[in-house]
C-alpha positions in Angstrom: 204.9 27.2 110.7 203.5 25.0 113.3 203.9 21.3 113.7 201.3 18.9 115.0 202.5 16.9 117.9 200.0 14.1 117.2 198.3 12.7 114.1 194.5 13.3 114.1 191.7 11.3 112.7 189.3 14.1 111.8 186.2 14.9 109.8 186.4 17.1 106.7 183.0 18.6 107.4 182.7 22.3 108.4 185.2 25.0 109.1 186.4 27.9 107.0 190.1 27.4 107.3 192.1 26.8 104.1 193.7 23.4 103.7 195.5 21.3 101.1 193.4 18.1 100.8 195.1 15.2 99.0 193.6 11.8 98.1 195.7 8.7 98.8 194.9 5.2 97.7 198.4 3.5 97.9 199.1 3.9 94.1 202.4 5.5 92.9 200.4 8.4 91.4 198.8 9.1 94.7 202.1 9.0 96.5 203.5 11.5 94.0 200.4 13.7 94.6 201.0 13.6 98.4 204.6 14.8 97.9 203.4 17.7 95.7 200.6 18.6 98.1 203.1 18.7 101.1 205.4 21.1 99.3 202.5 23.3 98.4 201.2 23.2 102.0 204.7 24.2 103.3 204.9 27.1 100.7 201.4 28.4 101.7 201.7 27.6 105.4 198.4 25.7 105.2 197.6 22.4 107.0 197.7 19.3 104.9 194.9 16.6 105.1 195.5 13.2 103.6 192.3 11.5 102.7 193.0 7.8 102.7 191.1 5.3 100.6 193.2 2.2 100.2 191.7 0.0 97.5 194.7 -2.4 97.3 194.6 -5.1 100.0 198.5 -5.1 99.9 198.6 -1.5 101.2 199.4 -1.5 104.9 196.6 0.1 107.0 199.1 2.4 108.6 200.6 3.6 105.3 198.9 7.1 105.4 199.8 7.8 109.0 203.4 6.8 108.4 203.5 9.2 105.4 202.0 12.0 107.6 204.7 11.5 110.2 207.4 11.7 107.6 206.0 14.9 106.2 205.6 16.5 109.6 209.2 15.7 110.5 210.6 16.8 107.2 208.6 19.9 106.5 207.3 21.0 109.9 203.7 21.3 108.6 200.4 20.3 110.3 199.2 17.0 108.8 196.0 15.0 109.5 194.7 11.8 108.1 191.0 11.0 107.3 189.9 7.5 106.5 187.4 7.4 103.6 185.1 4.4 103.3 185.3 2.3 100.1 183.2 3.7 97.3 183.0 7.2 98.9 184.2 10.1 96.8 187.6 11.4 97.9 186.4 15.0 97.5 183.4 14.6 99.8 183.5 17.2 102.6 186.0 19.4 100.8 184.9 23.1 100.9 185.5 26.1 98.7 188.5 27.4 100.7 190.4 24.2 100.1 192.7 23.0 97.3 192.0 19.4 96.3 195.0 17.4 95.0 195.0 13.9 93.4 197.2 11.7 91.2 196.2 9.9 88.0 194.8 6.4 88.3 196.5 3.2 87.2 196.7 2.7 83.4 194.4 -0.3 83.8 191.6 1.8 85.4 188.7 2.3 83.0 187.4 5.4 84.9 189.4 8.7 84.4 190.8 10.1 87.6 188.8 13.3 87.5 185.5 11.4 87.2 186.6 8.8 89.8 187.6 11.4 92.5 185.3 14.3 91.5 182.1 12.6 90.4 179.1 14.5 88.9 176.9 16.1 91.5 173.6 18.0 91.4 175.4 21.2 90.7 178.0 19.6 88.5 180.7 21.6 90.2 183.8 20.9 92.3 183.7 23.1 95.4 187.3 24.2 95.0 190.2 24.1 92.6 191.4 20.7 91.7 195.0 19.7 91.0 196.0 16.7 89.0 199.7 15.8 89.7 201.1 14.0 86.7 204.5 12.4 86.3 207.6 14.0 87.9 207.4 17.6 89.2 209.8 20.4 90.1 210.1 21.0 93.9 210.3 24.7 93.1 207.6 26.3 91.0 209.2 29.0 88.9 207.2 28.9 85.6 203.4 28.8 85.5 201.4 28.3 82.3 198.0 30.1 82.4 195.5 29.2 79.7 192.8 31.9 79.2 189.7 32.0 77.0 187.6 34.9 78.3 185.2 32.8 80.3 184.3 33.2 84.0 186.2 30.1 84.9 189.2 31.6 83.1 188.9 34.7 85.3 189.1 32.5 88.4 192.1 30.8 86.8 193.8 34.2 86.4 193.3 35.0 90.1 194.5 31.6 91.3 197.6 31.6 89.0 198.6 35.1 90.2 198.2 34.1 93.9 200.4 31.0 93.2 202.9 33.1 91.4 203.2 35.5 94.4 203.6 32.6 96.8 206.4 31.1 94.7 207.8 34.2 93.1 207.1 32.6 89.7 206.7 33.8 86.2 203.3 33.4 84.5 203.0 32.8 80.8 199.5 33.8 79.7 198.4 31.9 76.7 195.3 32.0 74.5 195.0 29.5 71.7 192.5 30.4 69.1 190.8 27.9 66.8 192.0 28.4 63.2 188.6 29.8 62.2 188.4 32.3 65.0 189.0 36.0 64.5 192.6 36.8 65.4 191.7 40.1 67.0 189.4 38.3 69.5 192.3 36.2 70.7 194.6 39.2 70.9 192.0 41.0 73.0 191.5 38.1 75.4 195.2 37.6 76.1 195.9 41.4 76.3 193.1 41.8 79.0 194.4 38.8 80.9 198.0 40.0 80.9 196.9 43.5 82.0 195.0 41.8 84.9 198.0 39.7 85.8 200.4 42.6 85.7 198.2 44.6 88.1 198.4 41.7 90.5 202.0 40.5 90.1 203.8 43.2 88.1 206.1 42.3 85.2 206.2 38.6 86.1 203.5 38.0 83.5 204.2 37.6 79.8 201.9 36.7 76.9 201.5 34.4 74.0 198.6 34.2 71.5 198.7 31.5 68.8 196.2 29.8 66.5 195.7 26.0 66.6 194.2 23.3 68.8 193.9 24.5 72.4 194.2 20.9 73.7 197.3 19.9 71.8 199.2 23.2 72.0 198.6 23.7 75.7 199.7 20.1 76.4 202.9 20.7 74.4 203.6 23.9 76.3 203.5 22.1 79.6 206.8 20.4 78.8 208.6 23.6 79.7 206.5 24.6 82.7 206.2 23.6 86.4 202.4 24.1 86.6 199.5 24.8 84.3 196.3 26.6 85.4 193.1 26.6 83.4 189.4 27.1 83.9 187.1 24.1 84.1 185.3 24.9 80.9 185.3 27.5 78.1 182.7 30.2 77.3 180.8 27.8 75.0 180.8 24.9 77.5 177.6 23.4 78.7 176.6 24.6 82.2 176.0 21.0 83.2 179.6 20.0 82.3 181.9 19.4 85.3 185.1 19.8 83.2 185.6 21.0 79.7 187.5 19.1 77.0 190.7 21.2 77.4 190.8 20.7 81.1 190.3 17.0 80.7 192.9 16.7 78.0 195.5 18.5 80.3 194.5 16.4 83.3 195.2 13.2 81.2 198.2 14.2 79.1 200.0 17.3 80.6 203.7 17.0 81.5 203.4 18.9 84.7 200.7 19.3 87.5 197.4 20.8 86.3 195.2 23.2 88.3 191.5 23.4 87.2 189.4 26.2 88.6 185.7 26.6 88.7 183.8 29.8 87.8 182.1 29.9 91.2 185.2 28.9 93.2 186.1 30.8 96.3 188.3 33.7 95.2 191.3 34.3 97.4 192.9 37.7 97.6 196.2 37.8 95.8 199.3 38.1 98.0 200.8 41.5 97.4 204.4 40.3 96.9 205.4 41.0 93.3 208.9 40.5 92.2 210.6 43.6 90.9 211.8 41.9 87.7 210.5 39.1 85.7 212.3 35.8 86.3 214.2 34.4 83.3 212.3 31.9 81.2 
């Protein structure tokens, strides 16, 4: 890993390098998101960019640079700070190679965090995977929950989850939750194909679970025992104009661990060929 000798005020425009980009507005949730993003940047050996948008007048103007210095000293990663003008979307300038991280807004905020930081655009699509860091999180990702539904966004989620599992040597629990009126064999086929795909990528670190019920409530409940959950932005029946589907939004607002939401057209990264020889214990 390399360590920046100085903090930089830089633009987010252009370039094909991969970065972890995290929004910071001085709230406790944003501070938590910065800590998670820093650990992920260290694990992937990617640079970290803190996009600062302090909406609270009590937040010191040098808060983000101070955080960047601490992270550089503690983790030895390259950290930069970009100031974002008030009212400007935090995700502006982020590209398809990046990973965008944010924390939940304050309870008093009437606008959901996803809509606040990833507003609708002409294409109605985030340029890269989005991570919502909720509550406390484990500094070591060992158990990943992967929700699949057979959609193109779900396929991207499979690829992303497997890459993450290879980076952290984590187990992936592949889950498909079928609505009660759905044919059981369809759900079995979806999860079987997803597990086969995962096992080709990361070996026997992938296990499966197919259950009937409400995808939103059951997936939220399963996040209690996981370090990370990965889902596609919308299901096969979702409207093409929708930015995020109901399941993704429900997880972003109620999950007990960080949530990764992938887009069907997101840049696909080659999975790291580093599969554990045995599945980690659950």
